[in-house]
C-alpha positions in Angstrom: 7.4 -7.3 21.4 7.0 -4.1 19.3 3.5 -3.4 20.7 2.9 0.3 21.3 5.5 1.5 18.8 4.0 3.7 15.9 4.1 1.3 12.9 3.5 1.3 9.2 1.6 -1.9 8.3 2.0 -3.6 4.9 -0.7 -6.3 4.7 -0.2 -8.8 1.9 -3.2 -10.7 0.5 -3.7 -14.5 0.6 -3.6 -17.2 3.2 -4.0 -21.0 2.9 -5.0 -21.3 6.6 -8.5 -20.7 7.9 -8.2 -19.9 11.6 -11.6 -19.9 13.2 -11.0 -16.6 15.0 -9.2 -14.8 12.2 -9.9 -11.1 12.5 -8.9 -10.2 8.9 -10.8 -12.8 7.0 -11.0 -10.5 3.9 -7.2 -10.8 3.5 -7.3 -14.6 3.0 -8.3 -14.0 -0.7 -5.1 -13.8 -2.8 -7.1 -11.3 -5.1 -8.0 -9.0 -2.2 -6.4 -5.6 -1.8 -4.7 -3.4 -4.4 -1.9 -4.5 -6.7 1.2 -2.4 -6.0 4.8 -2.7 -7.0 7.7 -2.8 -4.5 8.7 0.7 -5.5 5.2 2.0 -4.8 5.2 0.3 -1.4 8.6 1.8 -0.7 7.4 5.3 -1.6 4.4 4.9 0.7 6.6 3.7 3.6 8.9 6.7 3.1 5.9 9.0 3.0 4.6 7.7 6.3 8.2 8.0 7.6 8.0 5.6 10.6 11.1 3.6 11.4 9.1 0.4 12.1 7.4 -1.5 9.2 5.3 -4.6 9.9 4.9 -6.9 6.9 1.9 -9.1 7.6 -1.1 -10.7 5.9 -2.9 -12.9 5.2 0.3 -14.9 5.0 3.0 -12.8 3.6 5.4 -15.6 2.8 2.7 -16.9 0.3 3.6 -14.0 -2.0 6.8 -14.7 -4.0 8.1 -11.2 -3.8 7.7 -10.8 0.0 11.4 -11.3 0.7 12.4 -8.9 -2.1 10.2 -6.3 -0.4 11.8 -6.9 2.9 15.3 -6.6 1.4 14.3 -3.3 -0.1 12.9 -1.9 3.2 16.0 -3.1 5.2 18.2 -1.4 2.6 16.4 1.9 3.3 17.1 1.6 7.0 13.6 0.5 8.2 13.3 -2.0 11.0 11.2 -4.9 9.8 8.7 -7.0 11.8 7.5 -10.0 9.7 4.3 -11.7 11.0 4.0 -15.3 9.6 1.6 -18.1 10.6 4.4 -20.6 11.1 3.3 -22.9 8.3 6.0 -21.6 5.9 9.8 -22.1 6.0 11.4 -18.9 7.4 14.9 -20.1 6.4 15.0 -17.9 3.2 14.1 -14.8 5.3 16.9 -15.5 7.7 19.3 -16.1 4.9 18.4 -13.3 2.6 17.1 -10.6 5.0 19.1 -11.0 8.3 18.0 -8.5 11.0 14.4 -9.1 10.2 12.3 -9.5 13.4 10.3 -12.7 13.0 7.0 -13.1 14.7 6.0 -16.7 14.1 2.7 -18.2 15.2 2.1 -21.7 16.7 -1.6 -22.4 16.0 -3.5 -23.6 19.1 -6.5 -26.0 19.0 -9.1 -23.3 19.0 -7.8 -22.0 15.7 -8.7 -25.3 13.9 -5.3 -25.1 12.4 -3.1 -26.8 15.0 -0.4 -29.1 13.5 0.4 -26.6 10.7 3.6 -25.3 12.4 6.9 -26.3 10.7 9.1 -27.5 13.6 12.2 -26.7 11.6 11.5 -22.9 12.1 12.2 -23.3 15.8 15.9 -23.6 15.2 15.9 -20.5 13.1 14.4 -18.3 15.8 16.7 -16.5 18.3 16.6 -13.4 20.5 15.6 -11.3 17.5 12.2 -13.0 17.2 9.2 -14.3 18.9 7.0 -17.4 19.1 3.4 -16.4 19.4 0.4 -18.4 20.7 -3.2 -17.0 20.4 -5.2 -18.6 23.2 -8.9 -18.8 23.7 -9.5 -21.2 26.6 -7.8 -23.5 29.1 -7.2 -26.2 26.3 -5.2 -23.7 24.4 -3.1 -22.8 27.4 -2.5 -26.5 28.1 -1.4 -27.0 24.5 0.9 -24.0 24.7 2.8 -25.2 27.8 2.9 -28.7 26.4 4.5 -27.5 23.2 7.0 -25.4 25.1 7.9 -28.4 27.3 8.3 -30.7 24.3 10.1 -28.3 22.1 12.6 -26.1 24.1 13.5 -22.8 22.5 15.6 -19.7 23.4 13.4 -17.3 21.6 10.8 -14.9 23.2 7.4 -16.3 23.9 4.2 -14.3 23.5 0.8 -15.5 24.6 -2.2 -13.3 23.7 -5.9 -13.9 24.2 -8.0 -14.4 21.2 -10.3 -11.7 22.4 -9.2 -9.1 25.0 -12.4 -9.9 27.1 -10.9 -13.4 27.5 -7.7 -11.9 29.0 -9.0 -11.5 32.6 -10.2 -15.2 32.5 -7.0 -16.5 31.2 -4.4 -14.4 33.2 -4.8 -16.3 36.4 -4.4 -19.8 34.8 -1.5 -18.6 32.8 0.3 -17.2 35.8 -0.2 -20.6 37.7 1.3 -22.4 34.6 4.3 -20.1 34.6 4.9 -20.6 38.4 4.7 -24.4 37.9 7.3 -24.5 35.2 9.9 -27.2 36.1 13.4 -26.0 37.1 14.8 -27.2 33.8 12.3 -24.8 32.1 13.0 -22.0 34.6 14.7 -19.8 32.0 11.3 -19.6 30.2 9.8 -17.6 33.1 11.6 -14.5 32.1 10.7 -14.7 28.4 7.0 -15.3 28.5 4.8 -12.3 27.8 1.1 -12.2 28.2 -0.2 -9.4 25.9 -3.5 -8.1 24.8 -4.2 -7.2 21.1 -3.7 -3.5 21.3 -5.5 -2.8 17.9 -8.6 -4.1 19.5 -8.3 -1.7 22.4 -7.7 1.3 20.0 -10.4 0.4 17.5 -13.7 -1.5 17.5 -13.0 -5.2 17.0 -15.3 -5.3 13.9 -13.3 -2.6 12.0 -12.0 -3.8 8.8 -8.1 -3.3 8.5 -7.2 -3.8 12.1 
């Protein structure tokens, strides 16, 4: 939902999932990247002077000081977007760093990691957050809408193609699924966004660091 806004990205290393289409594979290694203190990261964010900071990974919640970093950034007036893969409890973030925008993944079958989502996270997501599904094919779309049917939520829904070239193939089937939502699910129609991965539009998909 923050796509298009100038953003400072803080990418934390380490992720216990192995999604088949991961576009930052190097960040899975907990030893990847450069060791920096919270103060150093704060200084860098202030130097870049953008109001929006995205804390991402890897899986940022696998680093024990992630929430301390978010607390520090919020204390300096930054807007925080935390991107998490859905396999970790977001409760401590909601409790300790209220106001953090939470972007939480539900892994689809093509990722090879479906079944890792913590259902308890759903109750913690509200209007200041989003549930994100990365889809590669019709099977992923079917999974996404089955999940939304079986697990009603009031948060925002983002569906994004695994590769932007897949977008044209998936847009039509997705629109049909939105139209076919049962009346009881009608409120979902105004909260589903189909969104390309803008970093892959701006830069070549093979670029390290996107």
